[in-house]
C-alpha positions in Angstrom: 0.0 0.0 0.0 1.2 3.5 -0.9 2.2 5.5 2.3 4.0 8.4 0.8 2.9 11.4 -1.3 3.0 11.1 -5.1 6.2 13.2 -5.7 8.2 10.3 -7.1 5.4 9.4 -9.5 5.3 13.0 -10.9 9.1 12.9 -11.4 8.8 9.5 -13.1 6.1 10.8 -15.5 8.5 13.6 -16.5 11.3 11.1 -16.9 9.3 8.6 -19.0 8.0 11.5 -21.1 11.5 12.6 -21.9 12.4 9.0 -22.9 9.2 8.1 -24.7 10.3 9.2 -28.3 13.4 7.0 -28.0 11.5 4.1 -26.5 8.8 4.3 -29.1 11.4 4.0 -31.9 13.5 1.3 -30.3 10.8 -0.9 -28.7 7.8 0.1 -30.7 5.9 1.2 -27.6 2.4 2.0 -28.8 1.4 4.0 -25.8 2.8 6.0 -22.9 1.7 3.2 -20.5 3.7 0.7 -22.4 6.8 2.9 -21.9 6.3 2.8 -18.2 8.1 -0.5 -17.7 9.6 -1.5 -14.4 13.1 -1.0 -15.7 12.3 2.5 -16.9 10.7 3.5 -13.6 13.7 2.1 -11.7 16.0 4.0 -14.0 14.4 7.2 -12.6 16.2 6.6 -9.3 19.4 5.9 -11.2 19.3 9.3 -12.8 18.4 10.9 -9.5 21.3 9.2 -7.8 23.7 10.8 -10.3 22.2 14.3 -9.4 22.5 13.4 -5.8 26.2 12.6 -6.0 26.8 16.0 -7.7 24.8 17.7 -4.9 26.9 15.8 -2.2 30.1 17.1 -3.9 28.8 20.7 -4.1 27.8 20.6 -0.4 31.1 19.3 0.7 33.0 21.9 -1.3 30.8 24.6 0.1 31.0 23.6 3.7 34.8 22.8 3.5 36.4 25.0 0.8 39.9 24.2 2.0 39.5 20.6 0.8 41.2 19.8 -2.5 39.0 18.7 -5.4 40.5 15.2 -5.2 39.5 14.8 -1.5 36.1 16.3 -2.0 35.4 13.9 -4.9 36.6 11.0 -2.9 34.4 11.9 0.1 31.4 12.3 -2.2 32.1 8.9 -3.8 32.2 7.2 -0.4 28.9 8.8 0.6 27.3 7.6 -2.6 28.3 4.1 -1.6 26.4 4.4 1.7 24.6 1.0 1.7 21.0 2.3 2.3 21.4 4.9 -0.5 23.2 2.6 -2.9 20.8 -0.4 -2.7 17.6 1.6 -3.2 19.2 3.3 -6.3 18.3 0.2 -8.2 14.7 -0.2 -6.9 11.6 2.0 -7.2 11.5 3.5 -3.7 11.3 7.1 -2.6 14.5 7.1 -0.7 16.9 8.4 -3.4 14.4 11.0 -4.6 13.7 12.1 -1.1 17.4 12.5 -0.2 18.1 14.3 -3.5 15.4 16.9 -3.0 16.4 17.6 0.6 20.1 18.0 -0.3 19.2 20.2 -3.3 17.1 22.4 -1.0 20.0 22.5 1.5 22.5 23.5 -1.1 20.4 26.3 -2.4 19.9 27.5 1.2 23.7 27.4 1.8 24.1 29.6 -1.3 21.4 32.0 0.1 18.9 31.2 -2.7 16.1 30.8 -0.2 13.1 31.0 -2.6 14.5 28.3 -4.8 15.4 26.3 -1.7 11.8 26.6 -0.5 10.5 25.4 -3.9 12.8 22.3 -3.7 11.7 21.9 -0.1 8.1 21.6 -1.3 9.3 18.9 -3.8 11.0 17.1 -0.9 7.8 17.1 1.1 6.0 15.7 -1.9 8.5 12.8 -1.9 8.1 12.0 1.8 5.9 13.8 4.3 8.4 13.6 7.1 10.8 15.8 5.1 8.9 18.8 6.4 11.1 18.4 9.5 14.3 18.5 7.5 13.1 21.6 5.6 12.4 23.3 9.0 15.9 22.2 10.1 17.4 23.8 7.0 15.7 27.0 8.0 16.9 26.7 11.6 20.4 26.1 10.4 20.4 29.2 8.3 18.8 31.4 11.0 21.5 30.2 13.4 24.2 31.0 11.0 22.9 34.5 10.1 22.1 35.6 13.6 25.3 34.3 15.3 27.4 35.6 12.4 25.8 39.0 13.1 26.7 38.7 16.7 30.3 37.9 15.8 30.5 41.0 13.5 29.1 43.2 16.3 31.4 42.0 19.1 34.8 41.6 17.6 35.5 45.3 16.8 34.5 46.3 20.3 37.0 44.1 22.1 40.5 45.5 21.7 41.8 43.1 24.3 41.1 40.2 21.9 43.8 41.2 19.5 45.5 37.7 19.6 42.2 36.0 18.9 41.5 38.4 16.1 44.9 37.8 14.5 44.4 34.0 14.7 40.8 34.3 13.4 42.1 36.5 10.5 44.8 34.0 9.6 42.2 31.2 9.6 39.8 33.3 7.6 42.4 34.1 5.0 43.3 30.5 4.6 39.7 29.5 4.1 39.0 32.5 1.8 42.1 31.7 -0.3 40.9 28.1 -0.6 37.4 29.2 -1.5 38.7 31.8 -4.1 41.0 29.1 -5.6 38.0 26.8 -6.0 36.0 29.6 -7.6 38.8 30.4 -10.0 39.0 26.7 -11.0 35.3 26.5 -11.6 35.0 30.0 -13.1 32.1 30.7 -10.7 31.8 34.1 -9.0 29.6 34.2 -5.9 27.0 36.9 -6.1 25.5 36.3 -2.7 25.0 39.2 -0.3 28.5 39.7 1.3 27.1 41.4 4.4 26.5 37.9 5.8 29.4 36.1 7.4 31.0 33.1 5.6 29.1 29.9 6.0 32.1 27.6 6.1 32.1 25.5 9.2 35.8 26.3 9.7 35.0 30.0 10.0 32.7 29.7 13.0 34.0 30.2 16.5 32.8 27.7 19.1 33.9 29.2 22.4 30.5 30.4 23.4 28.3 28.3 25.6 24.9 27.0 24.7 23.0 29.5 26.8 25.1 32.4 25.4 24.5 31.2 21.9 20.7 31.1 22.5 20.7 34.5 24.1 22.7 36.0 21.2 20.6 34.3 18.6 17.3 35.4 20.1 18.5 39.0 20.4 19.7 39.1 16.8 16.5 37.5 15.5 14.6 40.5 16.7 17.1 42.9 15.2 17.0 41.1 11.8 13.3 40.2 12.0 12.3 41.9 8.7 15.2 40.4 6.8 14.5 36.9 8.2 10.8 37.2 7.5 11.4 38.2 3.9 14.1 35.5 3.3 12.2 32.6 4.9 8.6 33.5 4.2 8.3 30.9 1.4 9.2 28.2 3.9 6.4 29.5 6.1 4.0 29.0 3.2 5.1 25.4 2.9 4.6 24.8 6.6 1.1 26.3 6.5 0.2 24.1 3.4 1.5 21.0 5.2 -0.4 21.7 8.4 -3.6 22.3 6.3 -3.0 18.9 4.6 -2.5 17.1 8.0 -5.7 18.7 9.2 -7.6 17.7 6.1 -6.1 14.1 6.1 -6.6 13.7 9.8 -3.0 12.5 10.2 0.5 12.8 8.8 0.2 9.2 7.7 -1.0 8.2 4.3 -2.4 4.8 3.2 -2.2 2.2 5.9 -2.9 4.5 8.9 -3.5 1.6 11.3 -0.1 0.0 10.5 1.8 3.3 10.8 0.2 5.1 13.7 2.4 7.8 15.3 3.9 6.1 18.4 6.3 7.2 21.2 9.1 5.0 19.9 12.0 6.6 21.8 14.2 3.6 21.4 14.3 4.3 17.6 16.6 7.3 18.3 19.0 5.0 20.1 19.0 2.5 17.2 19.8 5.3 14.9 22.8 6.4 17.0 24.4 2.9 17.0 23.7 2.2 13.3 25.1 5.6 12.3 28.2 5.1 14.5 28.7 1.7 13.0 28.5 3.1 9.5 31.3 5.5 10.6 33.1 2.8 12.6 36.6 3.8 11.4 35.9 7.2 13.0 34.0 6.3 16.2 35.0 2.8 17.1 38.7 3.2 17.6 40.9 3.4 20.7 41.9 6.9 19.8 38.3 8.1 19.6 37.4 6.3 22.9 40.4 7.9 24.7 39.5 11.4 23.3 35.9 11.0 24.4 36.9 10.0 27.9 39.4 12.9 28.1 36.8 15.3 27.0 34.3 14.1 29.6 37.0 14.2 32.3 37.9 17.8 31.5 34.3 18.9 31.9 33.6 17.0 35.1 31.4 16.9 37.1 28.9 18.3 34.6 29.8 15.7 32.0 29.3 12.9 34.5 25.9 14.3 35.3 25.0 14.3 31.6 26.3 10.7 31.3 24.1 9.6 34.2 21.1 11.4 32.7 21.7 9.9 29.3 22.0 6.4 30.6 18.9 6.8 32.7 16.8 8.1 29.8 18.1 5.4 27.5 17.3 2.6 30.0 13.8 4.0 30.4 13.4 4.3 26.6 14.3 0.7 25.9 12.2 -0.6 28.8 9.0 1.4 28.2 9.2 2.7 24.6 10.8 -0.2 22.6 8.2 -1.2 20.1 8.0 -4.5 18.3 5.9 -3.7 15.2 4.0 -6.6 13.7 5.7 -6.0 10.4 9.1 -6.3 12.1 8.2 -9.6 13.6 6.6 -11.1 10.4 8.7 -9.9 7.5 11.9 -11.9 7.2 13.1 -10.0 4.1 14.8 -7.2 6.0 17.9 -6.8 8.2 15.9 -5.5 11.2 13.9 -8.8 11.4 17.1 -10.7 12.1 18.7 -8.1 14.3 15.6 -8.0 16.5 15.4 -11.8 16.8 19.1 -12.7 17.0 20.3 -9.7 19.0 17.8 -7.4 20.7 15.2 -10.0 21.6 17.5 -13.0 21.9 17.4 -12.5 25.7 15.5 -10.2 28.0 18.7 -8.6 29.2 20.2 -7.9 25.8 18.3 -4.6 25.1 19.6 -3.3 28.4 23.2 -4.4 27.7 23.1 -2.4 24.5 22.3 0.9 26.2 25.9 1.8 27.0 26.7 1.4 23.2 23.7 3.6 22.3 24.9 6.3 24.7 28.5 6.0 23.6 27.4 6.4 20.0 25.4 9.6 20.7 28.3 11.0 22.7 30.6 10.3 19.8 28.2 12.0 17.4 27.9 15.0 19.6 31.6 15.2 20.1 32.3 15.0 16.4 29.7 17.7 15.4 30.5 20.2 18.1 34.0 20.5 16.7 32.7 22.3 13.6 29.2 23.4 14.5 27.6 25.7 17.0 26.2 23.9 20.0 22.7 25.2 19.2 23.1 23.7 15.7 23.9 20.3 17.2 20.8 20.6 19.4 18.7 21.5 16.4 20.1 18.5 14.5 19.3 16.2 17.5 15.7 17.5 17.7 15.2 17.1 14.0 16.4 13.5 14.1 14.2 12.9 17.1 11.1 14.4 15.5 11.7 12.3 12.4 12.4 8.9 14.1 10.6 8.8 17.4 7.0 8.8 15.9 7.9 5.9 13.6 6.8 2.6 15.2 8.6 0.4 12.6 12.4 -0.1 12.8 13.4 0.8 9.3 17.0 1.7 8.5 15.8 3.7 5.4 14.5 6.3 7.8 18.0 7.0 9.0 19.4 8.0 5.6 18.8 11.8 5.7 20.0 12.4 9.3 23.0 10.2 8.6 24.0 12.3 5.5 23.6 15.6 7.5 25.8 14.0 10.2 28.6 13.0 7.8 28.5 16.2 5.8 29.0 18.2 8.9 31.6 16.0 10.5 35.1 17.3 10.2 36.8 14.0 9.3 39.9 14.7 7.3 41.7 11.3 7.8 41.9 9.7 4.4 42.4 6.3 6.0 39.1 6.6 7.8 37.3 7.5 4.6 39.0 4.7 2.8 38.0 2.2 5.4 34.4 3.5 5.4 34.4 3.1 1.6 35.6 -0.5 1.9 33.0 -1.2 4.6 30.3 0.1 2.4 31.5 -1.9 -0.6 31.6 -5.1 1.4 28.0 -4.5 2.8 26.7 -3.7 -0.7 28.2 -6.8 -2.2 26.7 -9.0 0.5 23.3 -7.4 0.3 23.2 -7.4 -3.5 24.3 -11.0 -3.6 21.5 -12.0 -1.1 19.0 -10.1 -3.2 20.0 -11.6 -6.5 21.0 -15.1 -5.7 19.2 -16.1 -2.5 15.5 -15.7 -3.3 13.0 -17.7 -1.3 9.3 -18.5 -1.0 6.6 -18.0 1.6 4.2 -20.8 2.3 1.3 -18.4 2.9 1.9 -16.1 -0.1 2.6 -17.0 -3.8 5.6 -15.4 -5.6 9.3 -15.1 -5.2 10.6 -13.2 -2.2 13.9 -11.4 -2.0 16.1 -10.1 0.8 16.4 -6.3 0.9 17.3 -3.7 3.5 
């Protein structure tokens, strides 16, 4: 049953229409419906995957202009091999189209093309309704950047005692600017964006301020910049209003099988996401160096960090005890990874779900520790809230839901180690080979349902 908006079908119609003259000549397709074969429809995702890889590269070069073209291309290549993204490139699911639309909206937002970003955001919501959360996150991300950059511009000239910091910041800024200018010279592209706004490179953002100070500064500057922000982000507000009107008319955010996809307080889903994401970045997070660095970071900030650790462990234990949902589809459908992970790991013994809690907490601490190196603390909180708003209401454990938050995580993680990226790429290739071989060469049958069944994510 269809449970997502018809955005992918509209894109497919346009794709088939562009191919119809050639298909008509080669295959003698007598009608448009004859041209809509399974292979042609699946090819839609293949085309979108190519656009998606280009978007990933552009976002990487925008966020990290100091990277060489070779490194940026290599990072983009590794991300295109991400198993959940790679596998569904060859099937007719909404995942590739959804990710492409969200990343396109984000890239336009980074370039300050907010009206185009909003249009692409509307397309993203038509692909998958939960993308409304990521469109709002994109808005929050830009508001954070604009308002805190304004605060930086206001404060630095007033503090003559900060000369050393200013010199260091100037040196860093010149390095980033020269890298950016070099990239622009190579591509022949001149940025026409309003230069009154501070650079959006993650390396140009200071991170010394605390969370409370960031929030206070941001709220203060939001009021000062209220008319500019209203004009820039008004199209996003229209999308939100239209979406809320649809939810009111539909009676729910869920389409199709509403009984099977009821909004549920599935807090454990957020824990599963943290561990799965950390495992897909295992060469970064599951190393002795990362563990030691995390312990040292917690030790330096004691006792507050220990208090946070206790709170995180407590909330996680309560989440897996009271809000761990075994959806009927999870228990019945043996074509997916979560079916086996639930049976063989989480539900293998009553104590297993509690033993995994320290791993969940460690994974989230690693994620936070990685993001806070390059992002404002309030941005990290916004990312966590967006991930929570996307995942917690979903009663079904579905790794496909983790794709967009994972991409935002990796794109904003300042991982420069080539060995780590290489190992991540090899990990993805190994997983892809295994999954594709299972899908192609290990089909099976169900006694209660006719037809061939295949193993997928």
